[in-house]
Every structure is written in structure tokens, then in C-alpha cells.
C-alpha positions, 0 to 999 in steps of 0.5 A: 503553443498551448501549455500541456495539461496535467494528466490523471495518474490513473486514467491518463485523461487530461480533460478533467479537473484534477483533485487531491487524493487522501493516501490514507482514506478518511474512513480509516481515521474514523475506524481507528479514532485517530485525532492526533498528529502524523509524523513522517520520519526520514528513511535511511541512515541513523538519523530519523528526524521528523520531516513532515507533520500533519494532523489526523493522518492526513497525507494528500496527493495531487494528480487524480481526476474527479472521475477516478476519485469519485468513481471506481476509487470511491467504490473501492474504499466503500467495499474495502471498509466493509471487509477490513474495518473489523480487522483494523480494529483487531477483530477476526475476519474471514476473507473469501477469494473475492475478498482477497482480490478486493483487499489486494487491489486496495493494498496495491493502490495504497502501496503505489500512492505511499511510494509516490508521496515518499518521492517528494521526501526522498527526492527519488523513487519508483511508482510506474505509470503502467501500474496506476493505469492497470489498476484503473483499467482492470480493477485488479493488481497487475499480474506481476504484483504480489500481496501478503497480509499479516497482523500486529498485536499492539499498534500503540501510538502508531496506528499507521506504520510504513516503509517503502523501497525500490529495487532493480533485479537482473536484466529481465526484471525492470525496477520494482517497488516494495511497501510494507505498511500497517493500518491499525492491526492489519499489516500489508506487504506489496511487491510489484515489478514494472515488466508486465510480461514476466511471471510474479517473482517468488521469495527466492532471488529477491530478499523481502524484508518481511518474508516469514511465512508464519506471519504473512499470508499471500492473498495475491495472485494465488487466491485461497478459498478462505483466509482467516485473519489474523494468522496464527503468528503476529508481530508484537508491535510496530517496533518489531516490524521496524526492526525486521525491515531495517535488518533485512 
């Protein structure tokens, strides 16, 4: 019996060459001028010892075919850079409804890749194959995904901060993933559940770590005519974000 060939995590094709995807795209390092090391800290418990150190914010994940990497994903990165690079550097941006949909797609892709990369460190996690396929097939976040955007006034020595978590809620909603992460001055929070037949969940039954409406503006699934970034209230720094996340 011939060995089974690995499939692309997005399109599922097995007949193409698999490549490595930069979880943090290279253009982010250029936009933010990142030149130092990246330290990944162990999540959970009181100990936060470094478990992975890489240079230049480099986190690579295998399993993406060349067609996806060099096709729709490359176009997504190019479009997102045009819209969000000024915000990542701390400059005001006005997001149209189309911009919000684009940024929500990019943030969901980031959340899924971050969760998948953290599975290697935690030894467990949840990044549903159905959501990767949905991004590829529809070029939009899955209908059960919610995305918020916020801001950090001073990111200091932490140009990229992030936490990921998984959850299970009730009988009708299967496991879900939750990610909060920053890129420069921009904060994202992404919540996704696997069951694509249910409506997007609200803030009610699932307690979100970052849920203060003064700081977070929803950009998916309900698109506003315009979102002005940054919102009126911003987090002072990533330490404040970390404190809120861990106290939830």
C-alpha cells in the first residue's frame, strides 16, 4: 500500500508540494522594524518559562500547499498590509465595511494558525479543519466566527503579544477556539466554534476574557458602514492585556 500523502490544511489537496507558512507574515516585521528575538512563553500556571525562542518574530507552520501560500493567501497579505500597516504603526485608519470583512478574514486566519502552532507546545488544542477549508472556499470567516478589534497605546518590547484557548459550551455548540493577539498597536480577538449550523454566539453564555465594549469594536459578522481605529478607549500596554486575560 502506498503511503498516504499529507494534505494541505486549507484546501485539502494532496497532489501539490507542501510549504511552510509564516504565522506572522514577513511584512509585519518590516512594518514594525522587528530585529530582535521572539520568545514564546508557556501558557498556564504560575511558571512562564521560555519554551521557544526564534529570531525576527519567525513562527513557521508546515502543511500549506504552494498553491494556497502563493495564491489567495499571498493576495490576502498584500491587501491587509495596505489597509492595516498604518494602524499597526499607531496611525488612525478608517475601515469601510469591505475593509472590516478583509481584516476579519486575516485575523481569523491568524487565530487558527496561532492555535495550531501552540498545539505543539501545549500538547493539545483545537483548530478545526472545517474552518481552514471555509477560509479557502469562501474567503471570509466562518459564519459562527466573531472578530473584534482594539488598540494598545504602548507595545514597548512586545510588538506581538497573544494568547489562545479552547472551549466547549453546552450540548449544541461543539468545541471552539479563542485567540487574542496584538500586532504592533492593533489588538484582535477572534472567537470561533466548529458547528457551522448555529448562529454566532454573543457575549452572554461564553465569558470572553476581553469583553469590554469600550475597548473592542466588533468587525464581524455584522459590518458597520465605517469603523474608526483606534477606538476611544485603548489598553495602556500588553501587560494590561495580559492581566485582563489571566483574570478572566
